[in-house]
C-alpha positions in Angstrom: 28.0 101.8 87.3 29.7 105.1 86.1 32.2 106.8 88.4 31.8 110.4 89.5 34.2 111.7 86.9 32.6 109.7 84.1 29.2 111.1 85.0 30.7 114.6 85.3 32.5 114.3 82.0 29.3 113.6 80.2 27.8 116.8 81.5 30.9 118.9 80.8 31.1 117.7 77.2 27.5 118.5 76.5 27.5 121.8 74.5 23.8 122.7 74.0 22.8 124.8 77.0 19.4 123.1 77.5 20.8 119.7 77.1 23.6 120.6 79.6 20.9 121.8 82.0 19.0 118.6 81.8 22.2 116.5 82.0 23.2 118.3 85.2 19.8 117.6 86.8 19.9 114.0 85.7 23.4 113.7 87.2 22.1 114.9 90.5 19.2 112.5 90.4 21.4 109.5 89.6 23.8 110.3 92.4 20.9 110.6 94.9 19.6 107.2 93.7 22.9 105.5 94.2 23.5 105.0 90.5 27.0 106.7 90.5 30.1 105.2 92.2 31.9 107.4 94.6 35.3 107.3 92.9 37.2 109.3 90.3 39.5 107.5 87.8 39.4 109.4 84.5 40.7 112.8 83.4 38.3 115.6 83.0 38.4 118.1 80.1 40.4 121.3 80.6 37.5 123.2 78.9 33.8 122.2 78.9 31.9 122.1 75.6 29.9 125.3 75.1 27.6 126.4 72.2 28.7 128.6 69.3 26.6 131.4 70.8 27.0 133.5 72.8 30.1 135.0 71.3 32.7 135.1 74.1 34.6 138.4 74.6 37.4 139.5 76.8 36.2 141.7 79.7 37.6 144.9 78.2 35.7 144.1 75.0 32.3 143.6 76.6 29.7 146.3 75.7 28.4 148.5 78.5 25.1 147.2 79.9 23.8 150.2 81.7 22.0 150.0 85.0 19.0 148.0 83.9 16.5 150.9 83.7 15.5 150.4 80.1 14.2 147.1 78.7 17.3 146.8 76.6 19.5 147.3 79.7 17.5 144.7 81.6 17.8 142.2 78.8 21.6 142.7 78.7 21.9 142.2 82.5 19.7 139.1 82.5 21.8 137.7 79.6 25.0 138.3 81.6 23.5 136.6 84.6 22.3 133.7 82.5 25.8 133.2 81.2 27.1 133.2 84.8 24.6 130.5 85.8 25.4 128.5 82.6 29.1 128.4 83.5 28.3 127.8 87.1 26.7 124.4 86.1 30.1 123.3 84.8 32.0 124.7 87.8 29.9 122.7 90.2 30.0 119.5 88.1 33.8 119.9 87.5 34.3 120.3 91.3 32.5 117.0 91.9 34.1 115.0 89.1 37.6 116.3 89.8 37.7 116.2 93.6 34.7 114.4 94.8 36.3 111.1 95.9 38.7 113.1 98.2 35.8 114.1 100.4 33.0 112.3 102.2 29.8 111.5 100.3 28.1 114.5 101.9 30.4 116.8 99.8 29.1 115.2 96.6 25.5 115.5 98.0 26.0 119.3 98.5 27.7 120.0 95.1 25.4 117.9 92.9 22.6 119.9 94.5 24.4 123.1 93.6 24.8 121.9 90.0 21.1 121.2 89.9 20.3 124.6 91.3 22.5 126.4 88.8 20.7 124.5 86.0 17.4 125.7 87.4 18.6 129.2 87.7 19.8 129.2 84.0 16.4 127.9 82.9 14.6 130.6 84.8 16.7 133.4 83.3 16.5 132.0 79.8 12.8 131.8 80.1 12.6 135.4 81.3 14.8 136.5 78.4 12.4 134.8 76.0 9.5 136.5 77.6 11.3 139.8 76.8 11.9 138.8 73.2 15.4 137.6 73.5 17.3 134.4 74.5 20.6 133.1 75.8 23.2 133.4 73.1 21.7 136.6 71.6 24.3 138.8 73.1 28.1 138.5 73.7 29.2 137.1 77.0 32.3 137.2 79.3 35.0 134.9 78.2 36.9 134.7 81.4 34.5 132.9 83.8 36.2 129.5 83.4 39.6 130.8 84.2 39.1 130.3 87.9 38.5 126.6 87.3 41.5 126.3 85.1 43.8 128.0 87.6 42.6 125.8 90.5 42.4 122.4 88.8 45.3 121.1 90.8 43.9 121.8 94.3 40.5 121.4 95.8 41.3 123.9 98.6 42.2 126.6 96.0 39.0 125.8 94.0 36.8 126.2 97.1 38.6 129.4 98.1 38.2 131.1 94.8 35.0 129.9 93.2 32.3 129.8 95.9 34.1 132.0 98.5 35.2 134.8 96.1 33.2 134.6 92.9 29.8 133.4 94.2 30.2 135.6 97.3 30.5 138.6 95.1 27.0 137.8 93.8 25.7 138.1 97.4 27.1 141.7 97.4 25.6 142.9 94.2 22.3 141.1 93.8 20.1 143.0 96.3 20.9 146.3 94.5 20.2 144.6 91.2 16.8 143.4 92.5 16.0 146.9 93.6 16.8 148.3 90.1 14.5 145.8 88.4 11.7 146.6 90.8 12.2 150.3 90.3 11.8 149.7 86.5 8.6 147.8 87.2 10.0 144.4 86.3 8.8 142.4 89.2 9.0 139.1 87.3 12.8 139.5 86.9 13.2 140.7 90.5 11.5 137.6 91.9 13.8 135.4 89.9 16.9 137.2 91.1 15.6 137.1 94.7 15.1 133.3 94.4 18.7 132.9 93.1 20.1 135.1 95.9 18.6 132.8 98.6 20.1 129.7 96.9 23.5 131.4 96.5 23.8 132.0 100.2 23.5 128.2 100.6 26.1 127.6 97.8 28.6 130.0 99.5 27.9 128.2 102.8 28.8 124.9 101.2 32.0 126.3 99.9 32.9 127.8 103.3 32.0 124.7 105.3 34.0 122.3 103.0 36.9 124.7 102.8 37.0 124.6 106.6 36.7 120.8 106.7 39.6 120.4 104.3 41.7 122.9 106.2 41.1 120.8 109.3 42.1 117.7 107.5 45.4 119.3 106.4 46.1 121.0 109.7 45.7 124.5 108.3 44.3 127.7 109.8 41.2 128.4 107.6 41.2 132.2 107.6 45.0 132.5 107.0 44.9 129.8 104.3 42.0 131.5 102.5 43.7 134.8 102.5 47.0 133.3 101.2 45.1 131.5 98.4 43.2 134.6 97.4 46.4 136.6 97.2 48.2 133.9 95.1 45.4 132.4 93.0 42.8 135.2 92.4 43.7 137.7 89.7 41.2 140.3 90.7 40.7 142.3 93.8 38.1 142.1 96.6 36.2 145.3 96.4 33.7 146.7 98.9 30.9 147.3 99.5 30.3 143.8 101.0 27.0 142.3 102.0 28.2 141.4 105.5 24.9 140.0 106.6 24.5 137.5 103.7 28.2 136.6 103.9 27.9 135.9 107.6 24.8 133.7 106.9 27.1 131.8 104.5 29.8 131.4 107.1 32.1 133.9 105.3 32.7 136.2 108.2 34.6 139.6 108.1 37.7 138.0 109.5 38.2 136.3 106.1 38.0 139.3 103.8 38.2 142.6 105.7 41.9 142.8 106.0 42.7 142.0 102.3 39.9 144.0 100.7 41.1 146.8 98.4 
């Protein structure tokens, strides 16, 4: 029976986007069926395998996308979101394979489900791109999305603080306005996909917040103060309003976490 990290490694080292998507969903099914052992014994790669396309660029080299009013702008935005979801597959899988045996089985239950969700989100966005005459890999993409995983590979608490509770939470802030822009442009099909992703991401941030709190309790730490300290020391960006306080609250990420350290 493979261990968690062995099963995760197989997903992480799959480069083809659609093969990775299928591998992540198969990983989740195998875990639910009891076909993966709840232990981690092997090292995970520092960098997942990714396809030759899209070309990855530094943030300051990325072309401007516009606001999504034109079809070209909507394709560019959907492509950027597809890349985020593609990398999010690896982020969830790496979290499970790197830290899963340090938590109860329920932690793995939650995060293999997140990995399967991210795989489904990627599939929906790539299908929509194809309906619009494009595909994932047709445009450049952000090169820095894996940096948060690399910089928190030593500590599950830091990983939970930064990836779901900062990066995914930012998606809760910006997605409603993005949905409105797609609807204003008459692109209801894309708006429905983003609305579906938005609902799932609230649950993902909730998983991050809940397990962050659980691990703080295990270590005897104050959750809010610990999160603020980790964000200051491990997150290279800044927390910028406006915040979607309602969605963040639904995800357990209340204002006491972020209000005092926001820029």
